[in-house]
VEXDREN-2710 file (C-alpha; in Angstrom, 1 decimal):
% VEXDREN-2710
k/r/px/py/pz
1/UNK/-0.1/15.4/-104.4
2/UNK/-1.0/14.9/-100.8
3/UNK/0.4/16.9/-98.0
4/UNK/0.9/15.5/-94.6
5/UNK/-0.3/17.6/-91.6
6/UNK/2.2/19.2/-89.3
7/UNK/1.6/17.4/-85.9
8/UNK/2.6/19.9/-83.2
9/UNK/2.3/17.4/-80.4
10/UNK/4.9/15.1/-81.9
11/UNK/7.3/17.9/-82.7
12/UNK/10.5/18.4/-80.8
13/UNK/9.3/21.8/-79.7
14/UNK/6.0/20.3/-78.4
15/UNK/7.8/17.7/-76.4
16/UNK/10.0/20.3/-74.9
17/UNK/7.0/22.4/-73.9
18/UNK/5.4/19.3/-72.3
19/UNK/8.6/18.6/-70.4
20/UNK/8.6/22.1/-69.1
21/UNK/5.0/21.9/-68.1
22/UNK/5.8/18.7/-66.2
23/UNK/8.7/20.3/-64.5
24/UNK/6.5/23.3/-63.5
25/UNK/4.0/20.8/-62.1
26/UNK/6.7/19.0/-60.1
27/UNK/8.1/22.3/-58.8
28/UNK/4.7/23.6/-57.8
29/UNK/4.1/20.3/-55.8
30/UNK/7.5/20.7/-54.2
31/UNK/6.8/24.3/-53.3
32/UNK/3.4/23.2/-51.8
33/UNK/4.6/20.1/-49.9
34/UNK/8.3/21.0/-49.2
35/UNK/9.3/17.6/-50.5
36/UNK/11.4/16.7/-53.5
37/UNK/8.9/14.1/-54.6
38/UNK/5.8/12.2/-53.6
39/UNK/7.4/8.8/-54.4
40/UNK/10.8/7.3/-53.7
41/UNK/11.8/7.2/-57.3
42/UNK/11.9/10.9/-57.5
43/UNK/13.8/11.5/-54.3
44/UNK/17.3/11.2/-55.8
45/UNK/20.4/9.3/-54.9
46/UNK/20.4/10.3/-51.2
47/UNK/17.1/8.6/-50.5
48/UNK/18.9/5.5/-49.2
49/UNK/20.2/7.6/-46.3
50/UNK/16.7/8.9/-45.6
51/UNK/15.3/5.3/-45.6
52/UNK/17.9/4.2/-43.1
53/UNK/17.3/7.3/-41.0
54/UNK/13.6/6.6/-40.9
55/UNK/14.3/3.0/-39.7
56/UNK/16.4/4.4/-36.9
57/UNK/13.8/6.9/-36.0
58/UNK/11.3/4.1/-35.8
59/UNK/13.6/2.2/-33.4
60/UNK/14.0/5.3/-31.3
61/UNK/10.3/5.8/-31.0
62/UNK/9.9/2.2/-29.8
63/UNK/12.7/2.7/-27.3
64/UNK/11.0/5.8/-26.1
65/UNK/7.8/3.9/-25.5
66/UNK/9.7/1.2/-23.6
67/UNK/11.4/3.8/-21.4
68/UNK/8.1/5.4/-20.6
69/UNK/6.5/2.0/-19.6
70/UNK/9.5/0.9/-17.6
71/UNK/9.6/4.2/-15.8
72/UNK/6.0/3.8/-14.8
73/UNK/6.8/0.3/-13.3
74/UNK/9.9/1.6/-11.5
75/UNK/8.1/4.6/-10.1
76/UNK/5.3/2.4/-8.7
77/UNK/7.9/0.0/-7.3
78/UNK/9.8/2.8/-5.7
79/UNK/6.6/4.2/-4.1
80/UNK/5.9/0.7/-2.7
81/UNK/9.5/0.4/-1.4
82/UNK/9.2/3.8/0.2
83/UNK/6.0/2.6/1.9
84/UNK/7.9/-0.4/3.3
85/UNK/10.5/2.0/4.7
86/UNK/7.8/3.9/6.5
87/UNK/6.3/0.7/7.9
88/UNK/9.7/-0.4/9.1
89/UNK/10.3/2.9/10.9
90/UNK/6.8/2.7/12.5
91/UNK/7.3/-0.8/13.9
92/UNK/10.9/-0.2/14.9
93/UNK/9.9/2.9/17.0
94/UNK/7.2/0.8/18.7
95/UNK/9.5/-2.1/19.4
96/UNK/12.1/0.2/20.9
97/UNK/9.7/1.9/23.2
98/UNK/9.8/1.0/26.9
99/UNK/6.0/0.5/27.2
100/UNK/5.4/-3.1/28.1
101/UNK/1.8/-3.0/29.3
102/UNK/-0.1/-6.1/28.1
103/UNK/-3.7/-6.3/27.0
104/UNK/-6.0/-9.2/27.7
105/UNK/-4.6/-10.9/24.6
106/UNK/-1.0/-10.8/26.0
107/UNK/0.3/-8.1/23.6
108/UNK/1.5/-4.6/23.9
109/UNK/0.2/-1.6/21.9
110/UNK/3.3/-1.8/19.8
111/UNK/2.6/-5.4/18.9
112/UNK/-0.9/-4.6/17.9
113/UNK/0.5/-1.9/15.6
114/UNK/2.9/-4.4/14.1
115/UNK/0.1/-6.8/13.4
116/UNK/-1.8/-4.0/11.5
117/UNK/1.4/-3.0/9.7
118/UNK/2.0/-6.6/8.6
119/UNK/-1.3/-6.5/6.7
120/UNK/-0.3/-3.2/5.1
121/UNK/3.1/-4.6/4.1
122/UNK/1.5/-7.6/2.4
123/UNK/-0.8/-5.2/0.5
124/UNK/2.2/-3.1/-0.6
125/UNK/4.0/-6.2/-1.8
126/UNK/1.0/-7.2/-4.0
127/UNK/1.2/-3.8/-5.9
128/UNK/0.3/-4.1/-9.6
129/UNK/1.2/-2.1/-12.6
130/UNK/-1.6/-2.9/-15.0
131/UNK/-1.8/-6.7/-14.8
132/UNK/1.8/-7.1/-13.7
133/UNK/2.7/-7.9/-10.0
134/UNK/5.8/-5.8/-9.4
135/UNK/7.3/-8.1/-6.7
136/UNK/6.8/-11.5/-8.3
137/UNK/9.9/-11.7/-10.4
138/UNK/9.3/-13.5/-13.7
139/UNK/6.0/-14.8/-12.4
140/UNK/4.5/-11.3/-12.9
141/UNK/1.0/-12.8/-13.5
142/UNK/1.0/-14.3/-10.0
143/UNK/0.2/-12.5/-6.8
144/UNK/3.5/-11.9/-5.0
145/UNK/2.5/-12.8/-1.4
146/UNK/-0.2/-14.9/0.1
147/UNK/-3.1/-13.1/1.9
148/UNK/-2.0/-11.8/5.3
149/UNK/-4.6/-13.8/7.2
150/UNK/-3.6/-17.0/5.6
151/UNK/0.1/-16.4/6.3
152/UNK/-0.5/-15.8/10.0
153/UNK/-3.5/-18.1/10.8
154/UNK/-3.2/-20.7/8.0
155/UNK/-5.9/-22.3/6.0
156/UNK/-8.1/-25.4/6.5
157/UNK/-5.3/-27.6/5.2
158/UNK/-2.1/-25.7/5.8
159/UNK/-0.6/-24.3/9.0
160/UNK/0.2/-20.6/9.3
161/UNK/3.0/-18.9/11.1
162/UNK/1.2/-18.8/14.4
163/UNK/1.1/-22.6/14.5
164/UNK/4.8/-22.9/13.5
165/UNK/5.8/-20.5/16.2
166/UNK/3.9/-22.3/18.9
167/UNK/5.4/-25.7/17.9
168/UNK/8.9/-24.2/17.9
169/UNK/8.4/-22.7/21.3
170/UNK/7.3/-26.0/22.8
171/UNK/10.2/-27.8/21.2
172/UNK/12.7/-25.2/22.5
173/UNK/11.4/-25.0/26.0
174/UNK/11.0/-28.8/26.5
175/UNK/8.6/-30.6/28.8
176/UNK/10.5/-29.3/31.9
177/UNK/10.5/-25.7/30.8
178/UNK/14.4/-25.6/31.0
179/UNK/15.3/-25.2/27.4
180/UNK/15.9/-28.9/26.8
181/UNK/18.5/-29.0/29.5
182/UNK/18.6/-31.7/32.1
183/UNK/19.9/-30.9/35.6
184/UNK/20.9/-33.5/38.1
185/UNK/22.9/-33.7/41.4
186/UNK/25.1/-36.8/41.0
187/UNK/26.6/-36.4/44.4
188/UNK/25.6/-34.3/47.5
189/UNK/28.4/-31.8/46.7
190/UNK/27.9/-31.5/42.9
191/UNK/25.5/-30.4/40.2
192/UNK/25.4/-31.5/36.5
193/UNK/23.7/-29.9/33.5
194/UNK/23.5/-31.5/30.1
195/UNK/21.7/-31.0/26.8
196/UNK/19.0/-33.6/26.5
197/UNK/19.9/-34.9/23.0
198/UNK/23.1/-34.6/21.0
199/UNK/22.7/-32.7/17.7
200/UNK/19.1/-31.5/18.5
201/UNK/18.3/-28.1/16.9
202/UNK/16.1/-27.2/19.8
203/UNK/16.7/-25.5/23.2
204/UNK/19.7/-23.9/24.7
205/UNK/23.2/-25.2/23.9
206/UNK/26.0/-25.1/26.6
207/UNK/28.7/-22.8/25.2
208/UNK/31.1/-22.1/28.0
209/UNK/31.5/-22.3/31.8
210/UNK/33.8/-20.3/34.1
211/UNK/34.2/-20.3/37.8
212/UNK/36.0/-18.6/40.6
213/UNK/34.4/-20.8/43.3
214/UNK/37.1/-21.6/45.8
215/UNK/37.8/-25.4/46.2
216/UNK/35.3/-26.3/43.4
217/UNK/36.0/-28.5/40.4
218/UNK/34.4/-27.6/37.1
219/UNK/34.3/-30.1/34.3
220/UNK/33.2/-29.4/30.7
221/UNK/31.5/-28.4/28.7
222/UNK/32.3/-31.6/26.8
223/UNK/30.8/-34.9/25.7
224/UNK/27.9/-35.9/23.5
225/UNK/25.4/-34.7/24.4
226/UNK/27.3/-31.7/25.8
227/UNK/27.3/-31.3/29.6
228/UNK/29.2/-29.6/32.4
229/UNK/29.4/-30.3/36.2
230/UNK/30.4/-28.3/39.2
231/UNK/31.6/-30.1/42.3
232/UNK/32.1/-28.1/45.5
233/UNK/34.1/-31.1/47.0
234/UNK/32.4/-30.6/50.4
235/UNK/33.8/-27.1/50.7
236/UNK/32.2/-23.7/50.9
237/UNK/33.2/-21.0/48.4
238/UNK/34.1/-17.6/49.6
239/UNK/31.7/-14.6/49.5
240/UNK/31.7/-13.1/46.0
241/UNK/33.0/-16.2/44.3
242/UNK/31.1/-16.6/41.0
243/UNK/29.9/-19.3/38.6
244/UNK/29.1/-18.2/35.0
245/UNK/27.5/-20.3/32.3
246/UNK/27.0/-19.1/28.8
247/UNK/24.4/-20.6/26.5
248/UNK/23.8/-20.3/22.8
249/UNK/20.2/-19.7/21.9
250/UNK/18.4/-20.9/18.7
251/UNK/18.7/-17.5/17.0
252/UNK/22.5/-17.5/17.5
253/UNK/22.5/-15.0/20.3
254/UNK/23.8/-15.9/23.8
255/UNK/22.4/-15.9/27.2
256/UNK/24.3/-16.1/30.4
257/UNK/23.6/-17.2/34.0
258/UNK/25.8/-15.6/36.7
259/UNK/25.5/-16.9/40.3
260/UNK/27.5/-15.4/43.1
261/UNK/28.2/-17.1/46.5
262/UNK/26.8/-15.0/49.3
263/UNK/26.4/-15.3/53.1
264/UNK/24.1/-12.3/53.2
265/UNK/20.5/-12.6/54.5
266/UNK/18.3/-12.5/52.7
267/UNK/20.2/-14.0/49.8
268/UNK/20.5/-11.4/47.0
269/UNK/19.0/-12.0/43.6
270/UNK/21.4/-13.8/41.4
271/UNK/23.2/-15.4/44.3
272/UNK/23.2/-18.8/46.2
273/UNK/23.5/-19.0/49.9
274/UNK/26.6/-20.2/51.7
275/UNK/25.7/-22.5/54.6
276/UNK/28.7/-22.0/57.0
277/UNK/27.8/-25.0/59.1
278/UNK/26.8/-27.5/56.5
279/UNK/28.7/-27.2/53.2
280/UNK/26.4/-29.9/51.7
281/UNK/23.5/-27.4/52.0
282/UNK/25.6/-24.9/50.0
283/UNK/25.8/-27.4/47.1
284/UNK/22.0/-27.8/47.3
285/UNK/21.5/-24.0/47.3
286/UNK/23.7/-23.8/44.2
287/UNK/21.6/-26.5/42.6
288/UNK/18.4/-24.7/43.3
289/UNK/19.7/-21.3/42.3
290/UNK/21.1/-22.7/39.0
291/UNK/17.8/-24.4/38.3
292/UNK/15.9/-21.2/38.9
293/UNK/18.3/-19.1/36.8
294/UNK/18.2/-21.5/33.9
295/UNK/14.4/-21.7/34.0
296/UNK/14.1/-17.9/34.0
297/UNK/16.5/-17.7/31.0
298/UNK/14.6/-20.3/29.2
299/UNK/11.3/-18.7/29.7
300/UNK/12.4/-15.2/28.8
301/UNK/15.4/-14.9/26.3
302/UNK/15.0/-18.4/25.0
303/UNK/11.3/-17.9/24.3
304/UNK/12.1/-14.7/22.4
305/UNK/14.9/-16.4/20.5
306/UNK/12.6/-19.2/19.7
307/UNK/10.0/-16.8/18.1
308/UNK/12.7/-15.2/16.0
309/UNK/14.0/-18.6/14.9
310/UNK/10.4/-19.8/14.1
311/UNK/10.2/-16.7/11.8
312/UNK/13.4/-17.9/10.1
313/UNK/12.0/-21.4/9.7
314/UNK/8.8/-20.1/8.2
315/UNK/9.9/-17.1/6.1
316/UNK/13.6/-17.7/5.2
317/UNK/14.4/-19.7/2.1
318/UNK/17.8/-20.4/3.4
319/UNK/18.3/-23.8/5.0
320/UNK/21.0/-26.2/6.2
321/UNK/22.3/-29.8/6.3
322/UNK/23.0/-31.2/9.7
323/UNK/25.4/-34.1/10.3
324/UNK/25.2/-36.6/13.2
325/UNK/27.4/-35.9/16.3
326/UNK/30.9/-37.3/15.9
327/UNK/33.9/-37.8/18.3
328/UNK/37.5/-37.3/17.3
329/UNK/40.4/-39.8/17.5
330/UNK/42.4/-38.1/20.3
331/UNK/39.7/-38.2/22.9
332/UNK/36.7/-40.4/22.0
333/UNK/34.4/-38.7/24.7
334/UNK/35.3/-35.3/23.2
335/UNK/33.2/-34.2/20.1
336/UNK/34.8/-32.9/17.0
337/UNK/35.2/-29.2/16.6
338/UNK/36.2/-26.7/14.0
339/UNK/39.8/-27.3/14.9
340/UNK/39.6/-31.0/14.3
341/UNK/41.8/-32.1/11.4
342/UNK/40.5/-33.8/8.2
343/UNK/43.1/-36.5/8.5
344/UNK/45.8/-37.6/10.9
345/UNK/47.6/-40.5/12.5
346/UNK/45.8/-42.0/15.5
347/UNK/45.6/-40.8/18.1
348/UNK/45.2/-37.2/17.1
349/UNK/42.7/-34.5/17.0
350/UNK/41.3/-35.7/13.6
351/UNK/38.5/-37.6/12.1
352/UNK/38.9/-41.3/11.3
353/UNK/38.9/-42.5/8.6
354/UNK/40.2/-39.2/7.1
355/UNK/40.7/-37.8/3.7
356/UNK/43.8/-38.7/1.6
357/UNK/45.6/-36.9/-1.3
358/UNK/43.6/-37.3/-4.4
359/UNK/40.2/-37.5/-2.7
360/UNK/37.6/-35.0/-3.8
361/UNK/34.5/-33.3/-2.4
362/UNK/32.1/-31.8/-5.0
363/UNK/29.9/-28.9/-3.8
364/UNK/27.1/-27.7/-6.2
365/UNK/29.2/-28.8/-9.1
366/UNK/32.5/-27.3/-7.9
367/UNK/35.2/-29.9/-7.0
368/UNK/37.6/-29.5/-4.0
369/UNK/40.6/-31.7/-4.3
370/UNK/42.8/-32.9/-1.4
371/UNK/46.6/-32.6/-1.6
372/UNK/49.4/-33.4/0.8
373/UNK/50.5/-29.8/1.2
374/UNK/50.6/-26.4/-0.5
375/UNK/46.9/-26.2/-1.3
376/UNK/45.8/-23.4/-3.5
377/UNK/42.4/-22.4/-5.1
378/UNK/39.9/-25.2/-4.9
379/UNK/42.3/-27.5/-3.0
380/UNK/42.6/-28.6/0.6
381/UNK/45.5/-30.0/2.5
382/UNK/44.7/-33.4/4.1
383/UNK/45.8/-31.9/7.5
384/UNK/43.5/-28.9/7.2
385/UNK/40.8/-28.3/9.8
386/UNK/37.1/-28.9/9.5
387/UNK/36.6/-25.1/9.8
388/UNK/38.8/-24.7/6.7
389/UNK/36.6/-27.2/4.8
390/UNK/33.4/-25.4/5.9
391/UNK/34.8/-22.0/4.8
392/UNK/35.6/-23.5/1.4
393/UNK/32.0/-24.9/1.2
394/UNK/30.6/-21.6/2.3
395/UNK/32.5/-19.7/-0.4
396/UNK/31.0/-22.0/-3.1
397/UNK/27.4/-21.9/-1.8
398/UNK/27.6/-18.2/-1.1
399/UNK/25.6/-18.6/2.1
400/UNK/24.8/-15.5/4.2
401/UNK/25.0/-17.5/7.4
402/UNK/28.3/-19.3/8.0
403/UNK/28.3/-23.1/8.7
404/UNK/29.0/-24.2/12.2
405/UNK/30.2/-27.0/14.5
406/UNK/28.5/-27.5/17.8
407/UNK/28.4/-30.5/20.1
408/UNK/30.2/-32.6/17.5
409/UNK/27.6/-31.8/14.8
410/UNK/28.4/-30.0/11.6
411/UNK/25.7/-27.7/10.2
412/UNK/26.2/-26.6/6.6
413/UNK/24.1/-23.5/6.0
414/UNK/22.8/-22.4/2.5
415/UNK/20.7/-19.6/1.1
416/UNK/19.3/-21.9/-1.6
417/UNK/18.2/-25.2/-0.1
418/UNK/17.1/-26.6/-3.4
419/UNK/20.6/-26.4/-4.9
420/UNK/22.8/-27.8/-2.1
421/UNK/24.4/-31.0/-3.3
422/UNK/27.6/-32.4/-1.8
423/UNK/29.3/-35.6/-2.9
424/UNK/32.7/-37.2/-2.3
425/UNK/35.0/-39.8/-3.6
426/UNK/35.7/-40.9/0.0
427/UNK/32.3/-41.7/1.6
428/UNK/34.0/-43.1/4.7
429/UNK/35.6/-39.7/5.5
430/UNK/32.4/-37.9/4.9
431/UNK/30.7/-40.3/7.3
432/UNK/33.4/-39.4/9.8
433/UNK/32.1/-35.8/9.5
434/UNK/28.6/-37.0/10.5
435/UNK/27.0/-37.3/7.0
436/UNK/26.0/-40.9/6.6
437/UNK/24.8/-40.8/3.0
438/UNK/25.5/-38.9/-0.2
439/UNK/24.6/-36.6/-1.8
440/UNK/24.3/-34.3/1.2
441/UNK/21.3/-32.1/0.7
442/UNK/19.5/-29.4/2.7
443/UNK/16.1/-29.7/4.4
444/UNK/13.7/-27.8/2.3
445/UNK/11.9/-24.8/4.0
446/UNK/9.6/-24.1/5.5
447/UNK/10.8/-26.1/8.5
448/UNK/8.5/-27.7/11.0
449/UNK/9.1/-29.5/14.3
450/UNK/9.6/-33.1/13.2
451/UNK/7.5/-35.1/15.7
452/UNK/4.8/-34.9/18.3
453/UNK/4.8/-34.0/21.2
454/UNK/6.9/-31.0/20.1
455/UNK/8.5/-30.8/23.6
456/UNK/10.5/-34.0/22.9
457/UNK/11.1/-33.6/19.2
458/UNK/14.7/-33.7/18.0
459/UNK/14.4/-32.8/14.3
460/UNK/13.2/-30.2/11.9
461/UNK/11.5/-31.4/8.7
462/UNK/10.3/-30.1/5.4
463/UNK/6.9/-28.6/6.1
464/UNK/6.0/-27.5/2.5
465/UNK/3.2/-30.0/2.2
466/UNK/1.2/-28.8/5.2
467/UNK/2.4/-25.2/5.7
468/UNK/1.3/-22.0/4.0
469/UNK/3.8/-20.8/1.3
470/UNK/4.0/-17.1/2.1
471/UNK/5.9/-16.0/-1.1
472/UNK/4.1/-17.1/-4.3
473/UNK/6.2/-15.4/-7.0
474/UNK/9.3/-16.6/-8.8
475/UNK/12.0/-17.8/-6.5
476/UNK/14.5/-19.4/-8.9
477/UNK/18.2/-18.7/-8.8
478/UNK/19.7/-15.5/-10.1
479/UNK/19.4/-11.8/-9.3
480/UNK/15.9/-10.5/-8.7
481/UNK/16.7/-7.5/-10.8
482/UNK/17.3/-9.7/-13.8
483/UNK/13.7/-11.0/-13.7
484/UNK/12.5/-8.0/-15.6
485/UNK/14.7/-6.6/-18.5
486/UNK/14.1/-4.1/-21.3
487/UNK/16.2/-3.0/-24.2
488/UNK/16.2/0.8/-24.2
489/UNK/18.8/1.4/-26.9
490/UNK/20.5/-0.6/-29.6
491/UNK/23.2/-1.8/-27.2
492/UNK/21.7/-1.0/-23.8
493/UNK/19.4/-3.0/-21.6
494/UNK/18.2/-2.3/-18.0
495/UNK/17.1/-4.7/-15.3
496/UNK/14.3/-3.6/-13.0
497/UNK/12.8/-6.7/-11.5
498/UNK/12.0/-7.2/-7.8
499/UNK/10.9/-10.1/-5.6
500/UNK/9.2/-10.0/-2.3
501/UNK/11.5/-12.7/-1.0
502/UNK/14.6/-10.6/-1.3
503/UNK/16.6/-10.5/1.9
504/UNK/15.8/-6.9/2.9
505/UNK/12.1/-7.3/2.3
506/UNK/11.8/-10.8/3.7
507/UNK/13.7/-9.9/6.9
508/UNK/11.4/-6.9/7.5
509/UNK/8.3/-8.9/6.8
510/UNK/9.6/-11.7/9.1
511/UNK/10.4/-9.4/12.0
512/UNK/7.1/-7.6/11.8
513/UNK/5.2/-10.9/11.6
514/UNK/7.1/-12.3/14.7
515/UNK/6.4/-9.1/16.7
516/UNK/2.8/-8.8/15.7
517/UNK/2.0/-12.5/16.2
518/UNK/3.7/-13.3/19.5
519/UNK/1.6/-13.3/22.6
520/UNK/2.1/-14.4/26.2
521/UNK/0.0/-14.8/29.3
522/UNK/-0.6/-11.4/30.9
523/UNK/-0.4/-13.1/34.4
524/UNK/2.9/-15.0/33.8
525/UNK/5.8/-14.0/36.0
526/UNK/8.0/-14.1/32.8
527/UNK/5.7/-12.1/30.6
528/UNK/7.6/-8.8/30.9
529/UNK/10.9/-10.5/30.3
530/UNK/9.6/-12.3/27.2
531/UNK/8.3/-9.1/25.6
532/UNK/11.4/-7.2/26.5
533/UNK/13.7/-9.8/25.0
534/UNK/11.6/-10.1/21.9
535/UNK/11.4/-6.3/21.5
536/UNK/15.1/-6.0/21.7
537/UNK/15.6/-8.6/18.9
538/UNK/12.9/-7.2/16.7
539/UNK/14.4/-3.7/17.0
540/UNK/17.8/-5.1/16.0
541/UNK/16.3/-7.0/13.1
542/UNK/14.7/-3.8/11.8
543/UNK/18.0/-1.9/12.2
544/UNK/20.2/-1.7/9.1
545/UNK/23.2/-3.9/9.6
546/UNK/26.5/-3.7/7.6
547/UNK/26.8/-6.3/4.9
548/UNK/23.1/-7.0/4.7
549/UNK/20.8/-5.9/1.9
550/UNK/18.6/-2.9/2.7
551/UNK/15.4/-1.6/1.1
552/UNK/17.4/1.4/0.1
553/UNK/19.7/-0.9/-1.9
554/UNK/16.8/-2.1/-4.1
555/UNK/15.8/1.6/-4.6
556/UNK/19.4/2.4/-5.6
557/UNK/19.4/-0.4/-8.2
558/UNK/16.1/0.9/-9.7
559/UNK/17.4/4.5/-9.7
560/UNK/20.5/3.3/-11.6
561/UNK/18.2/1.7/-14.2
562/UNK/16.3/5.0/-14.5
563/UNK/19.6/6.9/-14.9
564/UNK/20.6/4.5/-17.6
565/UNK/17.3/5.1/-19.4
566/UNK/17.6/8.9/-18.9
567/UNK/21.1/8.8/-20.5
568/UNK/19.8/6.7/-23.4
569/UNK/16.9/9.1/-23.9
570/UNK/19.2/12.0/-24.0
571/UNK/21.4/10.3/-26.7
572/UNK/18.3/9.4/-28.6
573/UNK/17.0/12.9/-28.6
574/UNK/20.3/14.1/-30.1
575/UNK/20.2/11.3/-32.6
576/UNK/16.7/12.1/-33.6
577/UNK/17.7/15.7/-34.5
578/UNK/20.6/14.5/-36.6
579/UNK/18.7/11.8/-38.4
580/UNK/15.8/14.2/-39.2
581/UNK/18.4/16.6/-40.6
582/UNK/19.7/13.8/-42.9
583/UNK/16.2/13.0/-44.0
584/UNK/15.3/16.6/-44.6
585/UNK/18.5/17.1/-46.6
586/UNK/17.7/14.1/-48.7
587/UNK/13.9/14.7/-49.2
588/UNK/13.1/18.4/-48.6
589/UNK/13.0/21.0/-51.4
590/UNK/14.5/24.4/-50.8
591/UNK/11.7/27.0/-51.3
592/UNK/14.2/29.6/-52.7
593/UNK/15.7/27.1/-55.1
594/UNK/12.2/25.9/-56.2
595/UNK/11.0/29.5/-56.7
596/UNK/14.1/30.3/-58.8
597/UNK/13.7/27.2/-60.9
598/UNK/10.0/28.0/-61.4
599/UNK/10.8/31.5/-62.6
600/UNK/13.4/30.1/-65.0
601/UNK/11.0/27.5/-66.4
602/UNK/8.2/30.1/-66.7
603/UNK/10.6/32.2/-68.8
604/UNK/11.6/29.2/-70.9
605/UNK/7.9/28.3/-71.3
606/UNK/7.0/31.8/-72.4
607/UNK/9.8/31.8/-75.0
608/UNK/8.7/28.4/-76.2
609/UNK/5.1/29.6/-76.6
610/UNK/6.2/32.6/-78.6
611/UNK/8.2/30.4/-81.0
612/UNK/5.2/28.0/-81.2
613/UNK/2.9/30.9/-81.9
614/UNK/5.0/32.1/-84.9
615/UNK/5.2/28.5/-86.2
616/UNK/1.5/28.1/-85.8
617/UNK/0.9/31.1/-88.2
618/UNK/2.3/29.1/-91.2
619/UNK/-0.2/28.2/-93.9
620/UNK/-0.2/26.0/-97.1
621/UNK/-0.1/29.1/-99.3
622/UNK/2.9/30.5/-97.4
623/UNK/4.4/27.1/-97.5
624/UNK/4.1/26.9/-101.3
END
């Protein structure tokens, strides 16, 4: 008879001992690592929460890296903006000073400082963070601003600002140096002053005339081109009687000529002599004094205004559409004005042909509809004024510079020349407003004097083909801040982009360029007046104005982005702690619990070994 061996390893008791040994091994590993298991299968039912928690922790780590990188860019941008503020204050202090001594180049010390600060400002605007240009918008791989020397002096193929400013000055002064005004004496007792060309963007524009000259007849300003006349009618005014003429300068400021009748000898400055014996000589004296006063105004305030406007033509991306001069129905010699109606029975102060109910004007995709009365929203009454229409157009385009009517010409201003597009269902009425073809579009900047010689030019034209483009970054529509965006939390994004052509930056760069580039003849009788008039304008340009963007506004936007990221970081720090707690609870082994289980298993193993020992003492003899 054969007897089978007793196989301990396959016995129930052996299997139990092996199981206990495995548990001891697992508990020892848990005690050493602090983890429930070295693989997911041993983690238990809560491991799903831990896996989700790890994913969220990974996202938080990515957001933390993003916040760190964005903060670096914002801090660099803020440092650059702070430098721009320092530059602004330096130049403004110089322009506001009373020192007007000119060097051999026809500039003051303050102007030399401005020229140097212009180069510094260009350098600041080309600040990089790694390979990213901070003031280029979405074109962050492109240098933000052209080189300072090229902007001012141009290149071999493109004109710089210095050339644009010189051309503009020649066009504004005119060949006779009187600001494109023509002065004549139609009769021995009268004097007449008129603008040289209707609708020209250059020179001084006659705005208003007032007189207390006894016995004199004043006519205008009216007509196209605009003019006024003063006829003394062969009589002498009284001592102290005054003639005042107000002019609009190219930069929108005003200049005024005041002449007082005087019998004093010598004739005081700002006066014209009364000839008691020959009144005809008094008219000649008025003519001479008016010519002298206009020439002085043209060669001082106008020259300064021309420089400021040249800066706008070169640096400002805003532009305009200018209609041809138009007369109204009521008085054909009288030009249309802002008060002229868009429709009306003849004769009346209205355009002809006018708009009718049902006609439309579409501005940049937004349609304005004409109704007989009761207009609301995007509607116009057929009897509304041209000014009302322009206000509606300005609301749609969002221009920072209101549209105007002067001398019968409508100028529609826009901050985005590329986007301006005006069409109508009534082309005849639009033609009555001076716009001969549709769509009405804006001249693209930079703007240059349209013909040669500049002194007789009558138009501004697109100069982009032969003029340096000072801003080389992204200049598309939309907020500059939106040109750089980052997600810093699951549902939070921040915008931190910046562009060198933002109004606050561009206006400062423009003003400093004008001040640092302008020069005059040190020996000119008008040199002091030119520099004084320019300094006043530059100081004002560098002074923060209500309703305009400031450098500090950009800094505030960036600070808000940083605060948003700080808040997100705080929330994420709290979330990290909570998530780690969830993971620890799901995966960590309690040392106390493990030690207790180890002790229990050791006791169980010892008991098992004792039983096994006794069983192992069995023999075949004892078995039989």
